[in-house]
Every structure is written in C-alpha cells, then in structure tokens.
C-alpha positions in Angstrom: 139.5 1.3 -178.4 140.3 4.4 -180.5 137.8 7.2 -180.4 137.3 7.1 -184.2 136.1 3.5 -183.9 133.9 4.4 -180.9 132.4 7.2 -183.0 131.7 4.8 -185.9 130.2 2.2 -183.6 128.0 4.9 -182.0 126.9 6.2 -185.5 126.1 2.8 -186.8 124.4 1.8 -183.6 122.3 4.9 -183.5 121.2 4.4 -187.2 120.2 0.8 -186.4 118.5 1.8 -183.2 116.2 4.3 -185.0 115.3 1.9 -187.8 114.8 -1.0 -185.5 112.6 1.0 -183.1 110.5 2.0 -186.1 110.5 -1.6 -187.3 109.4 -2.9 -183.8 106.5 -0.5 -183.8 105.5 -1.3 -187.4 106.1 -5.0 -186.8 103.8 -5.1 -183.8 101.1 -3.2 -185.8 101.4 -5.7 -188.7 101.2 -8.7 -186.4 98.1 -7.2 -184.7 96.2 -6.3 -187.8 97.0 -9.5 -189.8 96.4 -11.9 -186.9 93.1 -10.3 -185.8 91.9 -10.4 -189.4 93.0 -13.9 -190.3 92.3 -15.6 -186.9 94.3 -18.5 -185.4 93.6 -21.0 -188.2 94.5 -18.9 -191.3 97.3 -17.1 -189.3 98.6 -20.6 -188.7 98.8 -21.2 -192.5 101.0 -18.1 -192.8 103.1 -19.4 -189.9 103.5 -22.8 -191.4 104.5 -21.3 -194.8 107.1 -19.0 -193.2 108.5 -21.9 -191.2 108.9 -24.2 -194.2 110.4 -21.5 -196.5 112.8 -20.3 -193.7 113.8 -23.8 -192.9 115.0 -24.5 -196.5 116.3 -21.0 -196.9 119.6 -22.3 -195.7 120.2 -23.7 -199.2 120.1 -20.1 -200.7 123.2 -18.9 -198.7 125.3 -21.8 -197.3 127.0 -19.4 -195.0 128.5 -17.3 -197.8 127.1 -14.1 -196.5 128.6 -14.4 -193.1 132.0 -15.3 -194.7 131.8 -12.2 -196.8 131.2 -10.0 -193.9 134.2 -11.3 -192.0 136.6 -11.3 -195.0 135.6 -7.9 -196.5 135.6 -6.3 -193.1 139.3 -7.3 -192.9 140.1 -6.3 -196.5 137.6 -4.0 -198.2 139.3 -4.4 -201.6 137.8 -7.9 -201.8 134.2 -6.6 -201.9 133.8 -6.8 -205.7 135.2 -10.3 -205.9 133.1 -11.7 -203.1 129.8 -9.9 -204.1 130.0 -11.0 -207.8 130.9 -14.6 -207.1 128.5 -15.2 -204.3 125.6 -13.6 -206.3 126.4 -16.1 -209.1 126.4 -19.1 -206.6 123.1 -17.9 -205.1 121.5 -17.7 -208.6 122.4 -21.4 -209.1 120.9 -22.3 -205.7 117.5 -20.7 -206.3 116.2 -23.5 -208.6 117.4 -26.2 -206.2 115.7 -24.5 -203.2 112.4 -24.0 -205.0 112.4 -27.6 -206.1 113.0 -28.9 -202.6 110.2 -26.8 -201.1 107.7 -27.8 -203.8 108.6 -31.5 -203.2 108.3 -31.2 -199.4 104.9 -29.5 -199.3 103.5 -32.1 -201.7 104.9 -35.0 -199.7 103.4 -33.6 -196.5 100.0 -33.5 -198.2 99.1 -29.9 -197.4 95.8 -28.4 -198.8 96.0 -26.4 -202.0 95.6 -23.1 -200.2 98.6 -23.8 -198.0 100.7 -24.9 -201.0 99.9 -21.7 -202.9 100.9 -19.6 -199.9 104.2 -21.6 -199.5 105.0 -21.1 -203.2 104.5 -17.3 -203.1 106.4 -16.9 -199.9 109.2 -19.0 -201.3 109.6 -16.5 -204.2 109.8 -13.8 -201.5 112.6 -15.7 -199.7 114.5 -16.1 -202.9 114.5 -12.4 -203.6 115.3 -11.7 -200.0 118.5 -13.7 -200.3 119.9 -11.3 -202.8 118.9 -8.4 -200.6 120.7 -10.1 -197.7 123.8 -10.4 -199.9 123.8 -6.6 -200.5 123.1 -5.9 -196.8 126.0 -8.2 -195.8 128.2 -6.1 -198.0 127.0 -2.9 -196.4 127.6 -4.5 -193.0 131.2 -5.4 -193.9 131.8 -1.9 -195.2 130.3 -0.5 -192.0 127.6 1.4 -193.9 124.8 0.4 -191.6 122.6 3.3 -192.5 121.5 1.6 -195.7 120.5 -1.6 -193.8 118.6 0.6 -191.4 116.5 2.2 -194.2 116.0 -1.3 -195.7 114.7 -2.6 -192.4 112.3 0.3 -191.8 111.1 0.2 -195.5 110.3 -3.5 -195.3 108.3 -3.1 -192.1 106.4 -0.1 -193.5 105.5 -2.0 -196.7 104.3 -5.0 -194.8 102.0 -2.9 -192.6 100.7 -0.9 -195.7 100.1 -4.2 -197.4 98.1 -5.6 -194.5 96.0 -2.4 -194.4 95.1 -2.8 -198.1 94.5 -6.6 -197.7 92.1 -6.1 -194.8 90.3 -3.2 -196.5 89.8 -5.2 -199.7 89.0 -8.4 -197.9 91.8 -10.5 -199.3 92.3 -14.2 -198.6 95.3 -15.7 -196.9 96.8 -16.1 -200.4 96.6 -12.3 -200.8 98.5 -11.9 -197.6 101.3 -14.1 -199.0 101.6 -11.6 -201.9 102.3 -8.9 -199.3 105.6 -10.7 -198.5 106.5 -11.0 -202.2 105.7 -7.4 -203.0 107.7 -6.0 -200.1 110.7 -8.2 -201.1 110.7 -6.9 -204.6 110.6 -3.2 -203.6 113.2 -3.6 -200.8 115.6 -5.5 -203.2 115.2 -2.6 -205.7 116.1 -0.2 -203.0 119.2 -2.1 -201.9 120.4 -2.7 -205.4 120.0 1.0 -206.3 122.0 2.1 -203.2 124.8 -0.3 -204.0 125.0 0.9 -207.6 124.8 4.6 -206.7 127.1 4.7 -203.7 129.6 2.0 -204.3 129.7 0.0 -207.5 127.4 -1.6 -210.1 127.4 -5.3 -209.3 128.2 -7.9 -211.9 128.1 -11.7 -211.8 131.4 -13.4 -211.6 132.2 -17.1 -212.2 135.7 -17.6 -210.7 135.5 -21.3 -210.2 138.9 -21.3 -208.4 137.3 -18.9 -205.9 134.1 -20.9 -205.5 135.5 -24.1 -204.1 137.6 -22.6 -201.2 134.9 -20.1 -200.4 132.3 -22.8 -200.1 134.6 -24.9 -198.0 135.4 -22.0 -195.7 131.7 -21.0 -195.5 130.5 -24.5 -194.8 130.8 -24.1 -191.0 128.8 -20.9 -191.2 126.3 -22.6 -193.4 125.9 -25.7 -191.2 125.4 -23.4 -188.2 122.6 -21.5 -190.1 121.0 -24.9 -191.0 121.0 -26.1 -187.4 119.7 -22.8 -186.2 116.9 -23.0 -188.8 116.0 -26.5 -187.6 115.4 -25.4 -184.1 113.7 -22.1 -185.1 111.6 -23.3 -188.0 111.1 -27.1 -187.8 109.0 -26.9 -184.6 106.1 -25.0 -186.3 106.1 -27.5 -189.2 106.0 -30.4 -186.7 103.3 -28.7 -184.7 101.2 -28.2 -187.8 101.5 -31.9 -188.7 100.7 -33.1 -185.2 98.2 -30.5 -183.9 96.9 -28.5 -186.8 96.8 -24.9 -188.0 95.0 -23.5 -184.9 97.8 -24.6 -182.6 100.3 -23.1 -185.0 98.4 -19.9 -185.0 98.5 -19.6 -181.2 102.2 -20.5 -181.2 102.9 -18.2 -184.2 101.4 -15.1 -182.4 104.0 -15.5 -179.5 106.7 -16.5 -182.0 106.1 -13.4 -184.1 106.8 -11.2 -181.0 109.8 -13.4 -180.2 111.2 -12.7 -183.7 110.5 -9.0 -183.4 112.5 -8.9 -180.2 115.4 -10.5 -182.0 115.7 -7.3 -184.1 117.4 -5.7 -181.0 120.5 -7.9 -180.9 121.1 -7.1 -184.6 121.7 -3.5 -183.7 125.0 -4.3 -182.0 125.7 -7.3 -184.2 125.7 -5.1 -187.3 128.1 -2.6 -185.8 130.4 -4.9 -183.7 130.8 -8.1 -185.7 132.9 -6.5 -188.6 135.0 -4.7 -185.9 135.6 -7.9 -184.0 136.6 -9.7 -187.2 139.2 -7.0 -187.8 140.4 -6.8 -184.2 141.1 -10.5 -184.2 144.0 -9.8 -186.6 145.0 -6.3 -185.5 144.2 -5.6 -181.8 143.5 -8.5 -179.4 142.9 -6.1 -176.4 140.3 -4.2 -178.4 138.6 -7.6 -179.3 138.4 -8.5 -175.7 136.9 -5.1 -174.8 134.4 -5.3 -177.7 133.3 -8.8 -176.6 132.8 -7.7 -172.9 130.8 -4.6 -173.9 128.7 -6.6 -176.4 127.8 -9.1 -173.6 127.0 -6.3 -171.2 124.8 -4.4 -173.5 122.9 -7.5 -174.4 122.3 -8.2 -170.7 121.1 -4.6 -170.2 118.4 -5.2 -172.8 117.6 -8.9 -172.3 117.0 -9.3 -168.6 114.4 -6.5 -168.1 112.6 -7.6 -171.3 112.4 -11.1 -169.9 111.0 -10.0 -166.5 108.7 -7.4 -167.9 107.2 -9.6 -170.6 106.7 -12.5 -168.1 104.6 -10.2 -165.9 102.7 -8.6 -168.7 102.3 -11.3 -171.4 98.6 -11.7 -171.1 98.0 -8.0 -171.5 100.4 -7.7 -174.4 98.7 -10.6 -176.3 95.3 -9.2 -175.6 96.3 -5.7 -176.8 98.0 -6.9 -180.0 96.1 -10.0 -181.0 92.8 -9.9 -179.1 91.0 -12.5 -177.1 91.1 -15.2 -179.8 94.8 -15.5 -179.1 94.7 -15.5 -175.3 96.2 -19.0 -175.3 99.4 -17.5 -176.8 100.2 -15.7 -173.5 101.8 -18.8 -171.9 103.9 -19.4 -175.0 105.1 -15.8 -174.9 106.1 -16.1 -171.2 108.3 -19.1 -172.2 109.6 -17.8 -175.5 110.7 -14.5 -174.1 113.3 -16.3 -172.0 114.5 -18.0 -175.1 115.1 -14.6 -176.5 117.0 -13.6 -173.3 119.4 -16.5 -173.8 119.8 -15.6 -177.5 120.7 -12.0 -176.5 123.3 -13.3 -174.1 124.6 -15.9 -176.5 125.1 -13.4 -179.3 128.5 -12.0 -178.0 130.1 -15.5 -177.6 128.8 -16.6 -181.0 130.2 -13.6 -182.8 133.5 -13.9 -181.0 133.8 -17.5 -182.1 133.1 -16.5 -185.7 135.4 -13.5 -185.7 138.2 -15.7 -184.2 137.9 -18.3 -187.1 136.4 -20.8 -184.7 133.1 -21.0 -186.6 133.3 -24.8 -186.6 133.1 -24.8 -182.8 129.8 -22.9 -183.2 128.7 -25.4 -185.8 129.2 -28.2 -183.4 127.2 -26.4 -180.7 124.3 -25.6 -182.9 124.3 -29.2 -184.3 124.0 -30.6 -180.8 121.2 -28.1 -180.0 119.3 -28.8 -183.2 119.3 -32.6 -182.5 118.2 -31.9 -178.9 115.4 -29.6 -180.1 114.0 -32.2 -182.5 114.0 -34.8 -179.8 112.4 -32.5 -177.3 109.7 -31.5 -179.8 108.9 -35.1 -180.6 108.5 -35.8 -176.9 106.6 -32.7 -175.8 104.3 -31.7 -178.8 102.0 -34.7 -178.6 101.3 -34.1 -174.9 101.7 -30.3 -174.5 101.1 -28.9 -178.1 102.4 -25.4 -178.6 103.4 -25.1 -175.0 105.8 -28.1 -175.4 107.2 -26.4 -178.5 107.9 -23.3 -176.5 109.7 -25.2 -173.7 111.8 -27.0 -176.4 113.0 -23.6 -177.6 113.7 -22.4 -174.1 115.9 -25.4 -173.2 117.7 -25.3 -176.6 118.7 -21.7 -176.3 119.8 -22.0 -172.7 122.1 -24.9 -173.6 123.4 -23.1 -176.7 124.3 -20.0 -174.7 126.1 -22.0 -172.0 128.1 -24.0 -174.6 129.0 -20.8 -176.5 130.3 -19.1 -173.4 132.3 -22.1 -172.2 133.9 -22.3 -175.6 135.0 -18.6 -175.4 136.4 -19.3 -171.9 138.5 -22.0 -173.4 139.9 -19.5 -175.9 140.9 -17.2 -173.0 137.9 -14.8 -173.2 136.2 -15.2 -169.9 134.3 -12.3 -168.5 136.2 -10.2 -165.9 135.1 -9.9 -162.3 134.0 -6.3 -163.1 131.8 -7.5 -165.9 130.2 -10.2 -163.7 129.6 -7.6 -161.0 128.0 -5.4 -163.7 125.6 -8.3 -164.7 124.6 -8.6 -161.0 123.6 -4.9 -161.0 121.6 -5.4 -164.1 119.7 -8.3 -162.5 119.0 -6.2 -159.3 117.7 -3.3 -161.4 115.5 -5.7 -163.4 114.0 -7.2 -160.3 113.3 -3.8 -158.9 111.6 -2.9 -162.2 109.5 -6.1 -161.8 108.3 -4.9 -158.4 107.5 -1.6 -159.9 105.3 -3.3 -162.6 103.5 -5.4 -160.0 102.6 -2.4 -157.9 101.3 -0.4 -160.9 99.9 -3.2 -163.0 96.5 -1.6 -163.5 98.0 1.4 -165.4 97.5 1.7 -169.2 99.8 -0.9 -170.7 101.8 1.5 -172.9 102.2 4.0 -170.1 103.3 1.2 -167.7 105.9 -0.1 -170.2 107.3 3.3 -170.7 107.5 4.2 -167.0 109.0 0.8 -166.2 111.8 1.2 -168.8 112.6 4.7 -167.4 112.5 3.3 -163.8 114.9 0.5 -164.8 117.5 2.7 -166.4 117.4 5.1 -163.4 117.9 2.2 -161.0 120.7 0.8 -163.1 122.4 4.2 -163.2 122.1 4.7 -159.4 123.5 1.2 -158.9 126.6 2.2 -160.9 125.7 0.0 -163.9 127.3 2.3 -166.4 131.1 2.8 -166.3 133.4 5.5 -167.8 133.6 3.9 -171.2 129.8 3.5 -171.4 129.4 7.2 -170.6 132.1 8.1 -173.2 130.3 6.2 -175.9 127.0 7.8 -174.9 128.5 11.3 -175.1 130.0 10.5 -178.5 126.6 9.3 -179.7 125.0 12.5 -178.5 127.7 14.5 -180.2 127.0 12.6 -183.4 123.2 13.3 -183.1 123.8 17.0 -182.5 126.6 17.5 -185.0 125.9 15.3 -188.0 128.8 14.4 -190.2 128.8 14.9 -194.0 127.2 12.4 -196.2 129.0 9.0 -196.4 131.7 8.7 -199.1 132.4 5.4 -200.9 134.1 3.0 -198.5 137.9 2.9 -198.3 139.3 0.5 -200.9 136.1 0.4 -203.0 136.3 2.2 -206.3 133.1 3.3 -207.9 132.3 1.6 -211.2 133.3 4.0 -213.9 130.2 3.1 -215.9 
C-alpha cells in the first residue's frame, strides 16, 4: 500500500480516534446522568422510543448512503449528482416514515407520554438522515475530520442538554427534545461545512438516475433493514411483553453496547472508501487492507470483551447506580455481541466493496429471522437476559457467515494473520489475570492500567509487525508535523455562487 495512502488512513483514523474517544467519554456521562435521573421505568420509555424510530429509520435511507460512499469513493466527480438526487429521494421518504411510525405506536396502544416521546424523536431521526447523507459524502471524499467534529458536537450537545434537563426538572418528554435540538444544530454544522468547503447542495430530480440507484442500493437497504430488526425490534418486543422497567435495565447495557460500536466506525470511515477503490484498482492492496482491518478490530474487541465481563457490575454501578444493578448480566452478554460485530466488520465491508452486497443481505436476512424467533422463545421466560442472549447468538452467526463468504471469494486470513490473532487472545487473557489480581483498585485506574498492561504484553509477544509500526510512525509524524488545511476534494469543484 503506497505511503501516501497510509498517511491518509493514519490522518483520518487519528481524527476519528480523537473525536470518538471524546464521544465515548461524553456518551458515558450522558448515559449516567440521564439514566440516574429518569430511573429504569422512564429510561425504558426513551429506550422504547429510540428502538421504534431506529427500526423504521430504514425507510429514510434504503441503502442509498452506503451506495454513494462506494461509488463516489471510486469517482469523486459523481458527488454532486449523487448528493442532490439522494437528498430529493430522502425528502419524499420522510412523510412516509413519519406516517408509519405514528400508525405503529397507535396500533400498539402505548400511553400518551410514550407516543409524544416517539413523535419528537422521530423528527430527530428525520433530521439525522440528512446529516448522515452529508457525512456519507465526507466519508466518500475521505474528509473524515468533518465527521469527527460532528460526532463530538452531537455528544457534547446531548450531555449539555441532559445537564439542563436535570437542573430544571424536565419530564421524559423534555429529554426527547434534547435529541431533536442536538439533531438540528448538528445538521446546521454539516450543511455549513459542505457549503463552505465543497459545494452548495441543490436538490436534483433525475428520474433516470433514481431507478437504477434504488435498484443498486436495494441490497444495502435490505441489509440495513435486517440489522435494524435484530438491533431494535428486541426492545420493542421486550416492552410489549415485560414492560418499561425491563426495557430500562436492558437499555442501560444496550446504551453501553452502542457506545462501544463507535470504535469500529473509526477504521470503517477510513478504510471502506479505500477498499471500494482498491477493488477496481489494486487487488493486493484490497487483500492487505482487509487483513489489517480484521487484525485491528481483534486488537480492540477481545480485551474489551474480557475486561467488561470481569468488571460489568462495577461499570454499571459507577455509571447508572444501584437501581440498574440488574443490567450487569445483560452487559456481560452484550459485550460479546460487540466483539463479534467488531470481528465481522472487515468481512462485511469487503463484501460491500467487492459488489457482493447481496451476499451480505442474505446473511443479515437469515440472522434477522433467527433473532426474532430467539426473542419470541427467550423473552417470555428470561426477560431482558433472553434478549441479550438472542443478540449474542445472532452476531456470532453473522460474523461466521460473513467470514465464510469472504473465504469463498478467495479472501481467507493468512497463517500469519491467524497467528497474530492467537497472540491477541493470549495478551487479552493475561490482562484478564491482571484485572482479577488488582480488582479492588479504583475502577478508572484499573481500566487504564489494564489497557497499558495489555498493549505491553501484545508488543512483547510480537503482535505488531513492520507495517503496523510504519503506520504508527506515520501517524506520529502527522501529529507532530500537521499538514496544511484541507483543500476541496479532487474532482469536486466549488459552487461558483
């Protein structure tokens, strides 16, 4: 892989790393303040509303954003065409989506307070879909810094909103307005950056473009729908079968699960556009990118799984308080769902970059059906613990099927990569022993020391090869010798207006 590309990956990864670390901290703080103030029952209302709106959020995108990332990454001159037409399509889909959600909450017979929260958060989701369109464009153009600022800004606004809501004694409906307010401000930021740095967006209605684009995006869209089903249908089923309190306990662990999923997006934002381009220009570079992607996900995922399993009760108590102590068992299960998602990210992006998105659609369809069946079987008897196990089994199967599909394409991991995974596992288990021995330390100190101990062990075991060290050096050089401010992306002319 050329050094110019390595530098760009390092720059983008570093920008995403900083913003996501900040978002992790702010996200944990928001989850702690809001959950402690609302309690399991009212926190369950927020969880139900987020699940419902996210479940139907599929209709706002239909896979068009993912298609745009792939195609614009390959040919940046298509940015104006894709952005304008997809924005017009999304505008038409907003009314449909809002109507479906209103109909659903009324058919399910939710109380008025829950309905109002759902309606407000739905407006937030609608605004977010246009922010996501702009962020997809930034990703395709490999201008990740703007997404980084967006991510950090959203987290900061949510935390600030929670502080005001608690100080003023707002109801759960007031908390719903925090989501809406943050969405409006973040959209204004993204739109202003797009207009200032690249071009002023305009709606386009090229009907000849719409039909083939929707057809090509259908596999991405169906994949998103199936993923939404096994992420978001479970809390809705749980609320119907066991009530808001069970959703509140599950939602506490699920919020932390979602915060952890910020980490795979760091490499995803940087590597997916490159993998899409490598598929048509450099097969060897595509294979290397896939292998590195898998390795770095394993470096993050496995120690997170082991550490969280050992410390789940203390983490829940620190963030949410004693009222959410039941959430610890859900967290111990869900963290391994996140491990399998981390490890499945590289195969999934390889399939999409290689125009095999329909294979991924079939995998997620199988897993969505399996998840619904598992929840129907497990929730009545095991409540939110059953929901957590359903997620774990679903993500394990999805990861295995994704990897097997990549092997069939000729992209199996080399023996060297597998040997590297073994070193990661050994270092992670040594870290686990370290945690057990020093469990009584202050939690934040213990987590910091454990992470340091893990990376030292991984280095001593030879877990970092020459290319890893080269990328690290390039990243350090970037940090110490900052480049000039970004110019408009190649192939994108600024709007003369």
